[in-house]
LONU-557172 format. One record per residue (C-alpha): x, z, y. Coordinates in steps of 0.25 Angstrom, whole numbers, padded with zeros to 4 digits, always signed. Last residue first. Layout:
<pts>
XZY;...
</pts>
This chain:
<pts>
+0006+0037+0014;-0001+0041+0001;-0009+0051+0008;-0014+0041+0018;-0020+0033+0006;-0030+0044+0004;-0036+0042+0018;-0036+0027+0016;-0043+0029+0003;-0054+0036+0010;-0055+0025+0021;-0057+0015+0010;-0046+0005+0011;-0041-0007+0019;-0026-0005+0024;-0021-0014+0034;-0006-0014+0039;+0000-0019+0051;-0013-0015+0058;-0007-0007+0069;-0014+0005+0064;-0012+0002+0049;+0003+0000+0052;+0004+0013+0060;-0003+0021+0049;+0006+0015+0038;+0019+0018+0046;+0029+0006+0044;+0043+0009+0040;+0039+0017+0028;+0044+0008+0017;+0030+0005+0012;+0025+0002+0026;+0037-0007+0030;+0035-0015+0017;+0020-0017+0020;+0023-0020+0034;+0033-0031+0031;+0024-0037+0021;+0012-0038+0030;+0001-0027+0027;-0012-0026+0020;-0016-0014+0012;-0029-0015+0004;-0035-0003-0003;-0047-0004-0013;-0041-0017-0018;-0052-0027-0022;-0044-0039-0016;-0032-0035-0025;-0020-0044-0020;-0009-0048-0028;+0005-0042-0033;+0004-0029-0041;+0006-0015-0038;+0001-0007-0050;+0001+0007-0044;+0003+0014-0030;+0002+0029-0032;-0006+0040-0025;-0014+0042-0038;-0018+0027-0038;-0016+0016-0029;-0017+0003-0036;-0010-0010-0033;-0011-0024-0026;-0001-0033-0019;-0004-0044-0009;+0002-0057-0004;+0001-0067+0007;+0015-0062+0012;+0010-0059+0026;-0003-0054+0020;+0003-0043+0012;-0009-0036+0005;-0008-0023-0002;-0020-0021-0011;-0023-0007-0017;-0032-0003-0028;-0036+0012-0027;-0035+0025-0034;-0033+0037-0024;-0033+0051-0027;-0019+0054-0023;-0010+0060-0033;+0000+0071-0030;+0009+0072-0018;+0023+0072-0025;+0020+0063-0037;+0012+0054-0028;+0023+0052-0018;+0033+0047-0028;+0023+0037-0034;+0019+0033-0019;+0033+0030-0016;+0034+0021-0029;+0022+0014-0025;+0026+0011-0011;+0039+0006-0017;+0031-0003-0026;+0023-0008-0014;+0036-0011-0006;+0041-0019-0017;+0029-0028-0017;+0031-0029-0002;+0045-0033-0004;+0042-0043-0015;+0032-0050-0006;+0042-0051+0004;+0043-0044+0018;+0042-0052+0030;
</pts>
């Protein structure tokens, strides 16, 4: 099981990758709050997706987040490092994403 610190670092690594991609792909028209819930560690993180970037990552849940990702710690780290395919993870219910269907379509561009 990955630690809280490893999950936090994975989110910061994802933010760095999205920053690099936003510069080459152009900005994505999406500004939403994001909650990342890690039930096996009984913890959560929240952030904001804006312009194809992941900003303001902080500890704690945001129950009003427009996008909610739920994954166990190992699955979260594996997703960010590319060892777990997001489509397969969602299909197998290892990872859950709750969002408006139009937001999901925009999120696909980030992956």
